[in-house]
N, C-alpha and C positions, 0 to 999 in steps of 0.2 A: 504494500500500500504506500502511496505517496505521502510520506509524513513530512509536512512542512514545519520547520522549526518555529515554535510560537514566537510572536513578536508583539508584546502587549504595549499599547499606548494608554496613557492615563489622560482622561479628559475631565476637566473641571469647568463647570458652568453654573449659572444660577438659573433655576427653573421654578416658576411661580414663587419667586422671592426666597427660595431656599437653595443652599448649595447642593449640587449633584456631582458625585465623583464616580466615574466609570473607568474600569480597566478592561479594554477590549482587545482581543487577539486580531490584529490587523492582517496577519499572515493567512487567516482563514480565507481571504479573498482568492488566494492562489492554491487552495486545497483542491486537489483533482477528484476527490471521491465524495463530493457533496451529495450526489444522488444516493449514496448508501446510507445517508443520515437524514432521511426526509422529515423527521419529527422534531419539533422544537419543544424543549423542556425548560421551564422557568420555575425555580424554587424561590419563593418569597419568604424572607425571615424577618419578623418584626423585631426591632431592637429592644432589649430590656433596659439598657443604660445608654442614654443618648445625651448629647450636648443640646443646648437651646437651638442650635442650627439644624438639628435632626440627624446629624452624623454621630456615629458611635464614639464613646469614650475610648481611651487607649486600652483600658481593661476589657471593654466589650470587644474591641478589635482582636485581642488575643483569643478570646473565647470564640469569636466568629471564625478565626483561622482554624481552630480545632474542629469546629462543627463542619466547616466547608470541606476539610480533608475527609471526614467521616462520610459526609453526604456524597462526595464524588466516589469514594470507595464503594458505597452502596449502589449508586447509579451504575457503576461499571460491573457490578455483580448481576445486574438485571439486563443490561443492554450495552452494546458498543456505543461509545459516546465521544464527542469532541467538545471540550470546554471552550467557550468562546468569550466568556467574560463575566463581569459582575458590575452591578450598578448599586450605589448607595445614595438614598435620597429620602428625606422626610420620614425618618424613623424606620426605614426598611432597607434590607440588603436583598438583592435579587441575583441569583446564580443562573447563568445562561448556558444551555447546552443544545447541541443537535445530537439526536440519538437514532439508532437504527430501528428500534422497536418501541411502540407506544407503551 
């Protein structure tokens, strides 16, 4: 399979008056096997500990890292997947994947 080395870009904008931070794998544009991953999976995680801005505290960020690793491991047990990024905004973190099976 054509494995393209991930190349994440961090995007920071203000959306509806709140900061939005996204880390998106821009190399996915050159991924040759997109047709084998026809399903989009989004996992939305409400933040337990957030700043006034709606972004997570540093403690919450560490906890999210652990959760994200466990979530990706579980997704990979169920389906082949390609992680394309995450978006944090307004008290939520969203993990974004393309998967082979729904």
